[in-house]
Every structure is written in structure tokens, then in C-alpha cells.
C-alpha positions in Angstrom: -4.7 12.7 -12.6 -5.0 11.7 -8.9 -2.0 11.0 -6.7 -1.8 8.3 -4.0 0.6 8.4 -1.1 1.6 4.7 -1.4 3.3 2.7 -4.1 3.3 -0.9 -5.0 5.5 -2.9 -2.6 5.1 -0.5 0.3 4.4 -1.9 3.8 1.2 -0.4 5.1 -1.2 -0.6 8.1 -5.0 -0.3 8.0 -6.1 2.6 10.2 -9.9 2.1 10.2 -12.6 -0.4 9.2 -13.1 -4.1 9.9 -9.4 -4.9 9.3 -8.0 -2.1 11.5 -4.4 -2.8 12.7 -3.6 -5.3 10.0 -0.3 -4.9 8.2 0.5 -6.0 4.7 2.3 -5.2 1.5 0.6 -3.2 -1.3 0.0 -5.4 -4.3 -1.7 -3.0 -6.6 -2.5 0.8 -6.7 -5.3 2.4 -8.7 -4.7 6.2 -8.6 -7.8 7.0 -10.8 -10.1 5.3 -8.2 -7.9 6.2 -5.2 -7.8 2.6 -4.1 -5.2 0.0 -3.1 -5.1 -3.8 -2.8 -3.2 -4.9 0.3 -1.9 -8.5 0.8 -4.1 -10.4 3.3 -6.5 -7.4 4.0 -10.2 -7.0 3.0 -10.6 -10.6 2.0 -13.8 -11.5 0.1 -15.3 -14.7 -1.2 -15.6 -15.1 -4.9 -17.6 -17.7 -6.7 -15.6 -19.0 -9.6 -16.9 -21.1 -12.5 -14.8 -23.7 -14.1 -13.7 -22.3 -17.5 -11.8 -25.3 -19.0 -12.6 -29.0 -19.1 -11.2 -30.6 -15.9 -10.8 -27.2 -14.1 -12.4 -27.0 -10.7 -14.7 -24.2 -9.7 -15.8 -23.2 -6.3 -15.5 -20.4 -3.7 -12.1 -18.7 -3.4 -10.8 -16.0 -1.0 -9.3 -13.0 -2.6 -8.1 -9.5 -1.6 -10.5 -6.7 -2.5 -9.6 -3.0 -3.0 -9.9 -0.5 -0.2 -9.6 3.3 -0.2 -6.0 4.5 0.0 -6.9 7.0 2.7 -7.6 4.1 5.0 -4.0 2.9 5.0 -0.9 4.5 6.4 2.7 3.8 5.5 4.9 2.0 8.0 8.3 3.5 8.5 11.1 0.9 7.9 13.3 2.5 10.6 10.9 3.3 13.5 8.3 0.7 12.5 5.5 3.2 13.2 2.6 4.2 11.0 3.5 7.6 9.6 2.5 10.4 7.2 4.8 10.9 4.3 6.8 14.1 3.6 8.8 14.9 0.5 12.4 16.1 0.3 14.3 17.1 -2.8 18.1 16.5 -2.6 20.9 16.9 -5.1 23.0 13.9 -6.0 26.8 13.9 -6.5 26.2 14.7 -10.2 24.0 17.7 -9.4 20.8 15.9 -10.4 17.8 16.6 -8.1 16.0 13.6 -6.7 12.7 13.6 -4.8 12.5 11.3 -1.7 9.6 10.3 0.6 10.5 10.7 4.3 9.0 9.7 7.6 7.3 12.6 9.4 7.8 11.2 12.9 9.9 13.3 15.2 13.6 12.2 15.4 13.2 9.7 12.6 13.2 11.2 9.0 14.0 7.9 7.4 13.9 7.7 3.6 11.5 5.4 1.8 13.1 3.7 -1.2 
């Protein structure tokens, strides 16, 4: 089992490649391949055949997967690309919960 540092719905920024600097929301994560699909990033043209009678075919633009190590999480508090740290805290009931936190100095915001 492979782990990926981002989850579906996270805000990320691309740190290298042709789409460097673009921000977007993670639409899908594939931990087994180590890839993510980010909204509006790594757009490719797909040729689509009409499947049903009356349906139109043609060329459509769609997001393609890119390696998860090419994206970095954007902190909701400081709005900077950041690495992710983990903190285990106890709730009021005594249950332990693991949080992801911003590694930037003087930030430490929790990712929900």
C-alpha cells in the first residue's frame, strides 16, 4: 500500500512541469500509482466517438493524471505551498486523532 500526501478536495499547487504555478482542487487520488488528478491542470485532448444515436462525438479537453510528488499542498491560513506534518492530539473524550499541519514557521494550521 502506497501513501499519498494529498486527499480528494485539497487545494494544491503544481511545483514543476509545463503547468508550474497553477493552483487547483484535487479531483481524484490514485495511491497505487502515486498519481493525482487536479482541476484545470495537465489538460489533454481526447477524441470521443459518439456511442448512442444522436450523440455528438469530437475532441474534448480533459484533465490527465500527474505524479503526486509534483504537487504541494496550499495552506488555508498562510496561502503558501507547504509540506505536511502530522500531529496526534487527544479529544475531550480522550480519543486520539491525527491531524495534518502546515510545516511553515509561525503557521502550524490544521488541514481538515
